VOMARVO-815907 format. One record per residue (C-alpha): x, y, z; residue in one letter. Coordinates in steps of 0.02 Angstrom, whole numbers, padded with zeros to 5 digits, always signed. Example, Ala and Ser with C-alpha at 12.3 -4.5 7.8 and 13.67 -1.06 7.14 Angstrom:
! VOMARVO-815907
+00615-00225+00390A
+00684-00053+00357S
! end
This chain:
! VOMARVO-815907
-01236-03992+04449X
-01128-04143+04399X
-01035-04233+04525X
-00855-04191+04498X
-00701-04297+04568X
-00566-04227+04661X
-00467-04173+04554X
-00575-04160+04393X
-00570-03957+04387X
-00367-03963+04404X
-00373-04102+04263X
-00481-03990+04149X
-00376-03825+04202X
-00232-03910+04134X
-00291-03982+03980X
-00340-03796+03934X
-00194-03728+03959X
-00111-03856+03876X
-00210-03846+03716X
-00194-03663+03727X
-00382-03644+03754X
-00373-03564+03912X
-00436-03379+03946X
-00302-03275+04044X
-00350-03118+04128X
-00227-02977+04204X
-00273-02855+04322X
-00178-02696+04315X
-00097-02654+04148X
+00046-02570+04221X
+00241-02616+04228X
+00195-02790+04268X
+00022-02837+04204X
+00060-02774+04033X
+00230-02863+03984X
+00130-03024+04058X
-00006-03001+03961X
+00076-02984+03794X
+00180-03148+03828X
+00024-03256+03860X
-00046-03181+03716X
+00117-03202+03622X
+00100-03404+03672X
-00067-03407+03607X
-00179-03364+03764X
-00344-03276+03725X
-00294-03120+03841X
-00399-02996+03927X
-00330-02841+04035X
-00428-02750+04151X
-00380-02590+04213X
-00451-02445+04279X
-00386-02297+04190X
-00493-02280+04031X
-00358-02194+03948X
-00222-02328+03966X
-00345-02453+03916X
-00421-02368+03757X
-00204-02327+03720X
-00182-02515+03708X
-00332-02566+03618X
-00259-02451+03461X
-00102-02532+03500X
-00010-02404+03580X
+00061-02450+03714X
+00096-02354+03893X
+00243-02443+03945X
+00398-02414+03876X
+00469-02593+03872X
+00320-02649+03762X
+00359-02557+03589X
+00210-02529+03487X
+00242-02637+03350X
+00270-02783+03447X
+00086-02750+03546X
-00026-02706+03365X
-00013-02885+03286X
-00091-02937+03456X
-00214-02818+03490X
-00278-02818+03280X
-00435-02946+03250X
-00337-03098+03240X
-00214-03057+03410X
-00263-03120+03561X
-00260-02990+03674X
-00373-02837+03709X
-00397-02732+03854X
-00574-02682+03967X
-00614-02571+04113X
-00769-02690+04129X
-00733-02867+04281X
-00871-02945+04206X
-00736-03025+04085X
-00681-03119+04238X
-00831-03240+04211X
-00754-03291+04058X
-00567-03313+04141X
-00486-03483+04172X
-00363-03386+04276X
-00318-03228+04336X
-00173-03147+04377X
-00189-02978+04509X
-00030-02880+04448X
-00114-02696+04540X
-00009-02578+04623X
+00062-02587+04825X
+00095-02419+04867X
+00145-02366+05034X
+00038-02241+05143X
+00100-02083+05213X
+00156-02179+05370X
+00223-02299+05291X
+00133-02435+05312X
+00066-02558+05166X
-00077-02493+05072X
-00151-02640+05006X
-00297-02563+04957X
-00292-02599+04769X
-00259-02796+04820X
-00437-02801+04905X
-00521-02712+04782X
-00459-02828+04665X
-00501-03001+04757X
-00694-02942+04787X
-00699-02900+04588X
-00646-03066+04560X
-00729-03139+04720X
-00888-03099+04636X
-00856-03202+04485X
-00760-03334+04570X
-00790-03522+04472X
-00769-03660+04479X
-00602-03724+04406X
-00525-03556+04408X
-00351-03505+04469X
-00292-03341+04539X
-00134-03291+04565X
-00068-03127+04672X
+00086-03047+04575X
+00095-02891+04672X
+00224-02874+04801X
+00170-02897+05008X
+00184-02912+05163X
+00201-03135+05204X
+00022-03182+05220X
-00058-03084+05113X
-00123-03227+04976X
-00178-03321+05142X
-00272-03198+05254X
-00335-03072+05114X
-00387-03160+04957X
-00417-03343+05033X
-00547-03282+05157X
-00638-03152+05028X
-00659-03280+04911X
-00733-03400+05043X
-00824-03277+05116X
-00888-03263+04911X
-00930-03464+04880X
-01029-03461+05048X
-01138-03345+04984X
-01149-03422+04809X
-01306-03510+04756X
-01211-03636+04674X
-01229-03808+04741X
-01102-03843+04889X
-00955-03717+04945X
-00798-03705+04820X
-00626-03776+04900X
-00476-03701+04861X
-00379-03850+04782X
-00517-03934+04752X
-00652-03823+04646X
-00511-03667+04632X
-00332-03627+04650X
-00229-03508+04719X
-00048-03441+04736X
+00067-03311+04748X
+00190-03298+04606X
+00314-03129+04621X
+00339-03018+04518X
+00535-02983+04465X
+00511-02865+04323X
+00654-02747+04306X
+00598-02570+04193X
+00754-02545+04073X
+00823-02719+04058X
+00831-02826+03915X
+00950-02964+03940X
+00819-03021+04081X
+00613-03029+04023X
+00461-03108+04102X
+00512-03266+03988X
+00692-03292+04042X
+00683-03232+04221X
+00654-03381+04342X
+00481-03364+04416X
+00456-03415+04585X
+00277-03493+04628X
+00193-03533+04794X
+00006-03626+04785X
-00128-03643+04921X
-00102-03794+04920X
-00017-03949+04798X
-00142-03945+04672X
-00136-03757+04672X
+00034-03766+04629X
-00001-03892+04490X
-00114-03771+04409X
+00008-03634+04429X
+00167-03722+04370X
+00066-03774+04210X
-00005-03618+04180X
+00186-03526+04190X
+00283-03650+04118X
+00193-03613+03953X
+00266-03427+03956X
+00415-03440+04057X
+00569-03531+04032X
+00604-03602+04220X
+00474-03598+04371X
+00533-03609+04541X
+00408-03717+04648X
+00412-03653+04832X
+00310-03748+04974X
+00166-03574+04999X
+00127-03445+04957X
+00174-03361+05116X
+00384-03433+05063X
+00352-03335+04883X
+00313-03174+04967X
+00456-03188+05081X
+00566-03227+04927X
+00528-03077+04841X
+00541-02976+05006X
+00727-03052+05026X
+00775-02986+04858X
+00730-02813+04875X
+00773-02799+05064X
+00954-02862+04995X
+00969-02741+04886X
+00920-02605+05002X
+01021-02643+05154X
+01167-02659+05035X
+01134-02490+04935X
+01121-02417+05112X
+01302-02490+05149X
+01397-02407+04994X
+01296-02261+05040X
+01348-02236+05188X
+01536-02306+05129X
+01550-02169+05002X
+01504-02040+05165X
+01619-02123+05253X
+01762-02099+05105X
+01714-01940+05074X
+01767-01894+05257X
+01943-01993+05218X
+01973-01905+05052X
+01957-02058+04974X
+01867-02097+04798X
+01762-02219+04823X
+01707-02263+04654X
+01913-02326+04640X
+01896-02435+04787X
+01745-02538+04724X
+01823-02550+04557X
+01958-02635+04637X
+01856-02712+04770X
+01760-02807+04633X
+01917-02898+04568X
+01896-03014+04698X
+01812-03159+04608X
+01723-03235+04784X
+01631-03164+04930X
+01615-02985+04875X
+01451-02922+04747X
+01478-02728+04715X
+01338-02626+04754X
+01344-02425+04689X
+01314-02260+04769X
+01201-02142+04723X
+01072-01989+04773X
+00970-02129+04840X
+00840-02256+04828X
+00678-02243+04676X
+00573-02377+04597X
+00409-02461+04635X
+00528-02591+04729X
+00685-02568+04856X
+00609-02394+04910X
+00446-02501+04973X
+00448-02683+04977X
+00569-02689+05150X
+00445-02578+05228X
+00302-02707+05193X
+00429-02851+05275X
+00470-02733+05425X
+00267-02674+05460X
+00223-02855+05470X
+00368-02878+05587X
+00306-02728+05694X
+00165-02836+05701X
+00236-02977+05814X
+00332-02849+05926X
+00499-02866+05827X
+00626-02732+05757X
+00683-02755+05585X
+00837-02681+05639X
+00923-02671+05462X
+00805-02607+05353X
+00771-02457+05488X
+00953-02406+05454X
+00971-02429+05288X
+00818-02319+05284X
+00899-02196+05360X
+01038-02194+05263X
+00967-02209+05093X
+00842-02057+05123X
+00957-01967+05181X
+01056-01961+05011X
+00976-01812+04920X
+01006-01712+05066X
+01185-01738+05081X
+01213-01725+04891X
+01133-01556+04925X
+01274-01511+05057X
+01366-01543+04914X
+01301-01435+04808X
+01339-01314+04923X
+01509-01373+04963X
+01539-01339+04753X
+01459-01168+04754X
+01568-01106+04912X
+01727-01168+04806X
+01668-01020+04685X
+01598-00916+04809X
+01418-00914+04795X
+01292-00954+04936X
+01149-01090+04881X
+01009-00962+04890X
+00996-00864+04737X
+01118-00972+04633X
+01046-01071+04480X
+01047-01267+04498X
+01035-01375+04326X
+00958-01551+04380X
+01036-01666+04245X
+00893-01820+04243X
+00752-01841+04386X
+00678-02035+04340X
+00737-02154+04475X
+00843-02263+04345X
+00941-02220+04196X
+00859-02253+04008X
+00677-02271+04090X
+00541-02158+04102X
+00479-02190+04272X
+00496-02076+04421X
+00419-02161+04545X
+00508-02143+04704X
+00639-02050+04604X
+00770-01987+04747X
+00782-01831+04619X
+00599-01761+04687X
+00689-01741+04860X
+00831-01638+04773X
+00728-01518+04683X
+00607-01496+04838X
+00777-01465+04962X
+00847-01367+04817X
+00701-01246+04809X
+00662-01249+04998X
+00842-01177+05042X
+00832-01026+04892X
+00911-01102+04738X
+00826-01092+04577X
+00796-01249+04488X
+00772-01320+04319X
+00808-01488+04272X
+00818-01590+04092X
+00738-01765+04061X
+00723-01828+03909X
+00596-01933+03957X
+00516-01812+04077X
+00446-01679+03994X
+00352-01611+04161X
+00375-01646+04341X
+00260-01603+04482X
+00362-01613+04661X
+00289-01561+04838X
+00364-01371+04810X
+00388-01347+04644X
+00309-01376+04463X
+00427-01385+04319X
+00460-01423+04132X
+00617-01492+04042X
+00731-01366+03991X
+00719-01350+03786X
+00851-01464+03686X
+00893-01325+03581X
+00929-01215+03739X
+01022-01355+03828X
+01199-01302+03839X
+01155-01103+03826X
+01053-01154+04018X
+01191-01267+04065X
+01344-01141+04038X
+01227-01011+04146X
+01203-01142+04299X
+01308-01108+04430X
+01303-01284+04468X
+01260-01434+04379X
+01196-01603+04491X
+01215-01763+04411X
+01077-01861+04476X
+01037-01990+04327X
+01183-02052+04208X
+01053-02059+04050X
+01155-02144+03889X
+01098-02009+03788X
+01198-01872+03878X
+01372-01804+03814X
+01465-01818+03974X
+01629-01752+03911X
+01533-01580+03797X
+01428-01566+04002X
+01588-01569+04074X
+01684-01444+03967X
+01555-01340+03960X
+01494-01335+04146X
+01557-01210+04273X
+01534-01330+04435X
+01483-01509+04430X
+01413-01628+04569X
+01418-01810+04532X
+01311-01927+04592X
+01334-02074+04481X
+01501-02053+04421X
+01465-02029+04255X
+01599-01921+04216X
+01708-02057+04282X
+01844-02046+04426X
+01982-02067+04341X
+01952-01905+04234X
+01904-01839+04410X
+02065-01888+04520X
+02183-01822+04334X
+02092-01634+04376X
+02128-01623+04557X
! end
């Protein structure tokens, strides 16, 4: 093996990045990985996506995007013979990759402990094919220390078993970093390219390699001193949201007891130009980040004999909101002399946020289960979700042609998600009773009716 100077592999990597000859591989082609693969391919890099789903890989290779935020007409030119993007289930393509970015799921176990099995599996596949000059970046959200405690030892073990001359050394022979994803499905104002990118390298050379790569596709990079800092940045961002949503959800309950309209209070409070940031109550937490990420932080702290009290309380409030709103449905039915048991309830919107086709951790699932368990006859409508399975029931969205007929027959309509396609004035006109968890109808109109 030809002797390399200390930073020769770094220099070679940076040069390949600058002349766009570097090959980039993305492991995981979901809401995070596919948009990232697209921007690298659009920037001129040969980009190879890896995913375990044969159906997803086949669709992408046909130019059919499985992700709402990536339209087919953006994907197809990148997939064509002249394009830079391809997808596969074969990890052997990592042999030709200069940079590997891990974007796999990090769910919670049934006991709300971190499930890092997807990270471990991806890391093992990389370790089998680790070669000099390779950059590995973890983007999957996890607890502080994941990069150093899981990825680095696995790569070290692999290199010790390697037949190559001498062991590979992080920061000299290969490069390791963490850069938290900041994807918000459905947003068009902030994308992969114009959202600042936090990057923490395992060593200064690792940092230089990661910065060089991401600067090709991101307008602003934010270097931090270590992967552990970058991992904690992500958890602060989403814990901040979870705790403040918990606060405003409890504030909504308090306003209900005080006979005060919480929406009017928030609208007035947000006129203050300093010291206040508006958050809004709703049916609970949903999505791939906010309901999950704080638990990664709380779990890590439990291993250090510390209780994350704000996270614990916010979780209690936020995950109690579906039951609270079911109680409001009962109250609405009582006003019409009806019991919840046997009543026809129509749920509007089952995704976790408006105008996205994503039901991960959606509070609508808990609301439907709760209604079902209390004896209600539940139907739902969502233009983005044709079928739905909860822990108690399997449903299909009601037909568009019969939407208003079923709405008028419902004893109560509960608005869980305020999709922009809904005609709220007409819904309000035809519904017998409405429970609005999102202020879709507007508090001023509600006040004028009372």
